[in-house]
LUMDRENVEX-365210 format. One line per 8 residues: their letters; for each residue y, z, x of N, C-alpha, C. Coordinates in steps of 0.001 Angstrom, whole numbers, padded with zeros to 6 digits. Atoms other than C-alpha are relative to their C-alpha. Layout:
BEGIN
A = Y Z X Y Z X Y Z X ~ ...
***
This chain:
BEGIN
IAEPRIDQ = -000858 -000070 -001176 272432 076182 114194 001160 -000971 -000122 ~ -001018 001048 000021 274326 072968 113543 001128 000311 -000976 ~ -001018 -000202 001028 276125 073946 110348 001075 001009 000411 ~ -001055 -000936 -000436 277894 077072 111712 000893 -000599 001080 ~ -000801 000606 -001054 279015 075092 114758 000968 -001026 -000569 ~ -000895 000971 000635 280451 072354 112561 001189 000714 -000630 ~ -001080 -000775 000614 282444 074939 110634 000941 000566 001061 ~ -000825 -000542 -001080 283649 076526 113879 000862 -001087 000637
LRDAYANR = -000768 001112 -000555 284721 073128 115216 001141 -000387 -000929 ~ -001045 000329 000968 286638 072403 112020 001129 001020 000056 ~ -001020 -001052 -000072 288409 075746 112230 000823 -000118 001274 ~ -000714 000128 -001274 289268 075241 115896 000958 -001178 -000032 ~ -000864 001176 000083 290656 071791 115183 001200 000280 -000897 ~ -001089 -000300 000936 292684 072988 112203 001009 000964 000609 ~ -000879 -000991 -000630 294093 075860 114272 000551 -000461 001346 ~ -000434 000558 -001297 294768 073615 117297 -000449 000895 001159
DFPTFAKI = 000578 -000883 -001011 292529 075897 119330 -000924 -000830 000882 ~ 000799 000901 -000814 291372 073496 122017 -001029 000737 000851 ~ 001034 -000697 -000789 289609 076084 124253 -001273 000270 -000793 ~ 001179 -000250 000832 287305 077063 121381 -000700 -001304 -000344 ~ 000559 001319 000299 286822 073427 120377 -000798 -000525 001179 ~ 000650 000529 -001197 285953 072474 123956 -001308 000733 000296 ~ 001186 -000795 -000316 283486 075317 124470 -001153 -000326 -000941 ~ 001058 000278 000978 281551 074672 121256 -000519 -001420 000179
CMQDSNSF = 000369 001405 -000159 281569 070919 121810 -000959 -000179 001172 ~ 000834 000153 -001197 280105 071174 125310 -001308 000776 -000125 ~ 001221 -000787 000163 277640 073949 124471 -000985 -000688 -000943 ~ 000875 000679 000955 276291 071995 121513 -000673 -001209 000649 ~ 000566 001140 -000716 275812 068902 123675 -001070 000462 000979 ~ 000972 -000524 -000958 274046 070960 126338 -001284 000456 -000697 ~ 001168 -000490 000736 271751 072553 123759 -000886 -001153 -000458 ~ 000761 001169 000453 270732 069171 122387 -000838 -000585 001138
HATCLDTF = 000726 000614 -001109 269791 067790 125796 -001005 000964 000625 ~ 000989 -000974 -000459 268051 071034 126786 -001244 -000060 -000881 ~ 001126 000136 000924 265868 070646 123686 -000810 -001254 000322 ~ 000693 001243 -000356 265068 067074 124696 -000832 000183 001265 ~ 000731 -000250 -001241 264029 068259 128153 -001190 000929 -000219 ~ 001053 -000978 000262 261829 070953 126603 -001169 -000599 -000769 ~ 001118 000654 000674 259627 068433 124783 -001067 -000364 001029 ~ 001066 000390 -000913 256322 067277 126247 -000610 -001318 -000467
PPIFYMNH = -000757 000063 -001262 256630 064811 127793 001510 000101 -000260 ~ -001446 -000174 000209 260352 065489 128323 000709 -001328 -000234 ~ -000837 001178 000267 263013 063074 127123 001248 000109 000864 ~ -001156 000001 -000889 265629 062198 129729 001031 -000992 -000531 ~ -001053 000876 000497 268738 060836 128036 001113 -000175 001028 ~ -001085 000076 -000967 271324 061664 130679 -000508 -000489 001347 ~ 000365 000469 -001327 271360 060111 134128 000909 000651 001049 ~ -000771 -000588 -001096 272972 060847 137485 001503 -000056 -000277
TSRAIIRA = -001423 000140 000320 276354 059541 136345 000417 000974 -001088 ~ -000291 -000949 001076 276200 061679 133197 000234 001391 000567 ~ -000123 -001339 -000589 275667 064839 135232 001225 000105 000909 ~ -001196 000002 -000842 278448 063845 137630 001254 000188 -000844 ~ -001147 -000151 000898 280890 063569 134714 000110 001446 -000476 ~ 000000 -001405 000416 279865 067031 133493 000587 000875 001099 ~ -000520 -000775 -001117 280550 068439 136940 001505 -000209 000157 ~ -001427 000295 -000119 283949 066710 137039 000802 000727 -001076
VHAFNNSL = -000699 -000679 001100 284927 068154 133643 000145 001487 000290 ~ -000065 -001443 -000257 284057 071731 134607 000902 000316 001195 ~ -000872 -000223 -001156 285766 071456 137991 001462 -000181 -000386 ~ -001369 000257 000453 288873 070001 136345 000517 001166 -000836 ~ -000424 -001106 000864 289005 072747 133701 000200 001293 000791 ~ -000115 -001221 -000804 288454 075501 136264 001251 000005 000875 ~ -001195 000081 -000839 291468 074255 138224 001292 000242 -000774 ~ -001195 -000130 000845 293843 074765 135292 000298 001468 -000303
PDGPAVAY = -000352 -001393 000287 295764 078003 134713 000030 000329 -001488 ~ -000165 -000233 001437 296020 077534 130941 -001225 -000390 -000810 ~ 001217 000243 000768 292402 077006 129954 -000445 -001447 000054 ~ 000573 001351 -000067 290229 073916 129480 000879 -001031 -000691 ~ -000785 001096 000565 291909 070584 128803 -000852 -001224 -000289 ~ 000918 001110 000237 288854 068308 128648 -001335 000564 -000466 ~ 001329 -000392 000484 285573 068587 126740 -000883 -001236 -000064 ~ 000936 001120 000046 282507 066375 127046 -001014 000207 -001107
TFDAGPNA = 001154 -000049 000893 279756 065549 124614 -000815 -001259 000223 ~ 000915 001122 -000176 276707 063285 124876 -000895 -000078 -001233 ~ 000990 000152 001068 274620 061838 122085 -001329 -000367 000655 ~ 001308 000345 -000550 271115 060419 122598 000135 -001177 000956 ~ -000214 001038 -000995 272081 058471 125688 000806 000550 001157 ~ -000696 -000470 -001200 273853 058662 129052 001520 -000049 -000091 ~ -001440 000234 000089 277346 057833 127789 000760 001255 -000405 ~ -000805 -001195 000261 279967 060588 127862 001208 -000336 -000854
VCFCRDQQ = -001265 000046 000739 282734 061094 125334 000789 001235 000410 ~ -000826 -001108 -000483 285529 063226 126768 001249 000129 -000860 ~ -001182 -000297 000802 288125 064811 124482 001040 000667 000896 ~ -001079 -000557 -000815 291457 065502 126182 001033 000674 -000895 ~ -000913 -000818 000791 293918 068113 124982 001300 -000718 -000326 ~ -001270 000696 000196 297006 065931 125401 000087 -001160 000980 ~ -000169 001166 -000856 298380 062882 127186 -000006 000370 001479 ~ -000069 -000414 -001388 299112 064739 130405 -001398 000330 000548
SADAFLAL = 001364 -000333 -000414 295557 066084 130558 -000843 -001262 000166 ~ 000748 001249 -000087 294127 062629 129902 000353 -000758 001273 ~ -000431 000706 -001210 296200 061096 132710 -000560 000679 001250 ~ 000486 -000738 -001169 295219 063853 135164 -001505 -000170 000163 ~ 001449 000148 -000082 291536 063589 134303 -000380 -001424 000395 ~ 000239 001389 -000391 291661 059806 134591 000184 -000180 001504 ~ -000260 000102 -001439 293156 060137 138067 -001156 000590 000798 ~ 001136 -000634 -000676 290328 062480 139053 -001245 -000881 -000083
VYRLFNNG = 001189 000826 000199 287607 060270 137588 000076 -001257 000860 ~ -000147 001239 -000763 288996 057167 139236 -000191 000256 001489 ~ 000160 -000337 -001412 289040 058931 142602 -001460 000339 000316 ~ 001378 -000419 -000244 285555 060420 142285 -000973 -001179 -000057 ~ 000878 001157 000148 283889 057225 141086 000654 -001185 000710 ~ -000712 000993 -000793 285405 055185 143881 -000919 -001180 000295 ~ 000889 001150 -000150 283287 052118 143255 000744 -001300 -000291 ~ -000782 001209 000210 286081 049569 143194 000573 -000060 -001399
YIPCNKPQ = -000597 000218 001308 287375 048096 139961 -000905 000522 -001102 ~ 000733 -000503 001154 286295 049940 136813 000598 -000641 -001242 ~ -000537 000641 001202 286691 047830 133639 000482 001030 -001014 ~ -000574 -000887 001015 288784 049407 130878 000447 -000834 -001185 ~ -000397 000744 001185 289439 048364 127298 001518 -000124 -000133 ~ -001459 000054 000005 293144 049098 127810 000494 000154 001442 ~ -000314 -000101 -001430 293842 048284 131474 001434 000413 000287 ~ -001386 -000354 -000258 297604 048669 131150 000224 001505 -000156
LLKTALAN = -000093 -001448 000172 297270 052230 129832 -000611 000727 001195 ~ 000634 -000598 -001173 294905 053042 132688 000904 -000124 001220 ~ -000894 000228 -001134 297298 051517 135216 001198 000934 -000062 ~ -001155 -000885 000176 300217 053498 133792 -000372 001452 000273 ~ 000449 -001383 -000208 298226 056745 133787 -000168 000295 001486 ~ 000224 -000210 -001425 297243 056326 137425 001310 -000023 000780 ~ -001286 000101 -000695 300790 055396 138440 000871 001228 -000249 ~ -000874 -001109 000380 302403 058321 136611 -000535 001358 000420
HPPPSSIL = 000565 -001299 -000353 300073 061029 137839 -000399 000019 001462 ~ 000354 -000086 -001417 299646 062189 141443 -001509 000073 000179 ~ 001437 -000099 -000267 296191 061963 143047 -000470 001443 -000084 ~ 000525 -001374 000079 293933 065003 142568 000084 000681 001357 ~ -000134 -000767 -001236 294312 067753 145132 -001317 000028 000770 ~ 001200 -000089 -000832 291895 068142 148024 -000883 001175 -000431 ~ 000759 -001161 000467 290893 071537 146619 -000854 -000375 -001212 ~ 000737 000422 001182 289886 069984 143294 -001141 -000939 000379
LQECGKTH = 001046 000925 -000438 287969 067207 145021 -001140 000760 000678 ~ 001017 -000812 -000659 286163 069794 147109 -000825 000771 -001021 ~ 000701 -000727 001061 285299 071778 143968 -000989 -000907 -000724 ~ 000895 000948 000659 283776 068661 142430 -001245 -000249 000853 ~ 001134 000253 -000880 281565 068160 145468 -000295 -001483 000091 ~ 000107 001454 -000117 281702 064575 146686 -001444 -000480 000044 ~ 001393 000435 -000113 277965 064471 147435 -000671 -000170 -001357 ~ 000590 000116 001336 277198 064912 143739 000321 -001341 -000651
FKGAKLNM = -000420 001263 000609 278912 061588 143015 -000523 -001206 000779 ~ 000580 001093 -000763 277051 059542 145610 -001033 -000726 -000856 ~ 000897 000792 000827 275324 056744 143743 000370 -000048 -001463 ~ -000450 000026 001403 277066 057532 140450 000995 -001134 -000190 ~ -000860 001165 000229 278808 054539 138932 000386 -000112 -001464 ~ -000489 000233 001355 280962 053970 135885 -000002 -001497 -000279 ~ 000008 001403 000394 280365 050683 134098 001227 -000371 -000827 ~ -001108 000303 000900 283287 051015 131693 000741 001278 -000355
IYLTKLGT = -000804 -001101 000532 286131 053295 130624 000659 -000486 -001287 ~ -000642 000299 001276 287220 053240 126993 001056 001070 -000274 ~ -001067 -000920 000368 290554 054805 126092 000280 -000171 -001488 ~ -000225 000076 001435 291089 055650 122445 000672 001267 -000483 ~ -000622 -001161 000626 292744 058114 120074 -000847 000429 -001190 ~ 000680 -000461 001210 291451 060218 117219 000483 -000814 -001185 ~ -000349 000807 001160 291338 058208 114024 -000088 000788 -001286 ~ 000009 -000617 001329 291023 058902 110329 -001382 000534 -000373
GASSPLQS = 001344 -000481 000312 287297 059674 110478 -000913 -001116 -000460 ~ 001001 000998 000360 284111 057915 109496 000137 -000412 -001460 ~ 000034 000496 001374 283851 055767 106372 -001209 -000899 -000147 ~ 001189 000795 000244 280982 053921 104771 000275 -001477 000253 ~ -000202 001429 -000235 280623 050335 106056 -000335 -000847 -001207 ~ 000371 000760 001189 279344 049360 102623 001086 000013 -001060 ~ -001103 000031 000940 282646 050007 100882 000502 -001431 -000122 ~ -000393 001389 000244 284003 046824 099329 001089 -000463 000954
QALSTLID = -001081 000381 -000885 287102 046875 101499 -000518 -000318 001398 ~ 000563 000231 -001332 285144 047209 104742 -000881 -001236 000012 ~ 000898 001142 000084 282603 044645 103583 000775 -001304 000022 ~ -000779 001226 000058 285220 042035 102750 000785 -000230 001278 ~ -000719 000151 -001260 286991 042744 106036 -000898 -000593 001070 ~ 000909 000442 -001050 283910 042097 108177 -000682 -001330 -000300 ~ 000696 001238 000332 282121 039322 106298 000471 -000527 -001348 ~ -000257 000632 001290 282626 036886 103464 -001258 000145 -000841
PSTLEPRL = 001220 -000256 000789 280184 038101 100763 -000631 -001255 -000578 ~ 000549 001202 000627 279794 034597 099312 -000780 -000874 000973 ~ 000657 000856 -000996 278730 032935 102574 -000718 000781 001094 ~ 000518 -000843 -001071 277733 035864 104784 000543 -000400 001368 ~ -000648 000370 -001249 280045 034375 107435 000832 001173 000499 ~ -000830 -001090 -000532 281562 037032 109727 001470 -000379 000031 ~ -001446 000210 -000081 285326 037365 109423 000491 000599 001320 ~ -000334 -000523 -001318 285698 037925 113172 000425 -001155 000886
SSAHSPFF = -000503 001039 -000880 287425 036053 115964 -001134 -000720 000725 ~ 001125 000595 -000719 284070 035444 117614 -001120 -000419 -000946 ~ 001020 000284 001012 282281 034477 114399 -000817 -001240 000325 ~ 000709 001242 -000281 281344 031064 115736 -000534 -000040 001426 ~ 000569 -000057 -001343 280196 032239 119161 -001500 -000218 -000087 ~ 001453 000214 000027 276607 031363 120137 -000771 001247 -000409 ~ 000705 -001231 000343 275623 035026 119811 -000059 000203 -001502 ~ -000028 -000258 001432 276744 035347 116209 -000702 -001097 -000787
CTLRNYLT = 000716 001067 000692 275401 031932 115212 -001503 000239 000069 ~ 001426 -000299 -000154 271978 032847 116602 -000396 001206 -000830 ~ 000273 -001209 000756 272151 036296 115052 -000046 -000294 -001498 ~ -000061 000300 001430 273134 034913 111644 -001213 -000816 -000435 ~ 001147 000827 000343 270393 032285 111679 -001281 000824 -000049 ~ 001192 -000845 -000048 267772 034864 112650 -000083 000887 -001234 ~ 000014 -000919 001135 268805 037309 109951 -000174 -000735 -001317 ~ 000148 000785 001225 269049 034592 107309 -001453 -000399 -000205
QYTNSRTT = 001394 000420 000086 265505 033518 108118 -000918 001143 -000417 ~ 000937 -001104 000195 263960 036988 108007 000437 001021 -001051 ~ -000440 -000967 001003 266071 038882 105503 001164 -000559 -000783 ~ -001150 000362 000831 268512 038422 102660 000926 001183 -000183 ~ -000787 -001221 000152 270012 041855 103118 001366 -000146 000652 ~ -001348 000054 -000554 273782 041738 103531 000299 001235 000829 ~ -000194 -001227 -000762 273620 045295 104761 -000475 -000189 001434 ~ 000538 000235 -001335 271449 044230 107696 000913 -000908 000800
VLAAIVLG = -000917 000919 -000669 273792 041360 108520 001244 000748 000461 ~ -001205 -000760 -000319 276786 043679 108416 -000255 000952 001164 ~ 000312 -000944 -001064 275087 046285 110610 -000165 -000721 001332 ~ 000216 000746 -001236 274092 043646 113150 001317 -000502 000573 ~ -001306 000462 -000464 277649 042282 113323 000754 001139 000670 ~ -000663 -001166 -000585 279046 045762 113948 -000634 000351 001337 ~ 000709 -000306 -001232 276355 046397 116569 000371 -000987 001097 ~ -000333 001012 -000982 277176 043141 118291 001346 000213 000650
HTIGLATL = -001328 -000241 -000533 280753 044248 118769 000112 001335 000720 ~ -000087 -001309 -000633 279929 047744 119997 -001018 000182 001117 ~ 001052 -000176 -000993 276925 047164 122230 000589 -000159 001396 ~ -000516 000110 -001357 277536 047633 125966 -000469 001150 000856 ~ 000422 -001008 -000965 277220 049906 128958 001095 001017 000257 ~ -001069 -000983 -000173 280060 052319 128343 -000580 001293 000547 ~ 000450 -001259 -000565 279665 055398 130470 000995 001106 -000248 ~ -001010 -001028 000210 282906 057188 129749 000966 -000443 -001075
VIVRRTRR = -000986 000227 001049 284999 057339 126611 000962 001173 000025 ~ -000995 -001065 -000051 288232 059296 126838 000833 -000045 -001271 ~ -000743 -000117 001247 289786 060461 123588 001154 000963 000224 ~ -001147 -000874 -000181 293291 061846 123761 000683 000242 -001341 ~ -000734 -000315 001214 295348 063540 121108 001440 -000446 000135 ~ -001400 000410 -000038 298744 062212 120154 000922 001214 -000031 ~ -000752 -001258 000023 299894 065790 119608 -000828 001070 000684 ~ 000691 -001044 -000741 299042 068818 121678 -000723 000949 -000958
F = 000751 -000983 000812 296383 071175 120315 000787 001295 -000118
***
């Protein structure tokens, strides 16, 4: 099942066919979590906030005359990754999300971009808000919004270039701005005591910089699909 979908996603991306990309992306995510629910006992990865984001995405897409502009996907956890067709779609969806999850200040990795997006885009219409169903968002809360762009793709963290960028191979000292923070000093001492694996040290350093409670990641394209 997975391999044909990967090929279809590649074709959709190469052809700038966002509607097809969005449909496959969301269906594949749904299938994965449906399988988890079908186990015994069931595995619940998504939470109330996860389901609220799904509802927001479908309501947003249904309000557009030119097809879907946002696609969600979830891995083995409650955090949503939302792909946006273009900058305008990302700004509009951000405005909707910020209105629906009206729980005060929502931290963002790029607060100025979020501020600009909200300032440049009008608030969502009352019809769209009604379609989302405000009661479905009661109790749902976003812990963090990450704004990012598509990059060059995954690469092995064990490549010499990546290794030398993250740590000094001769000392196993992290080459990071927070290398001397209490967290990394404790982490380094623990790993040095129990293992001599540089791979483990490297993985732990990367984990330390990515761990958190992100609930929504919005990925926008620099060029329209």
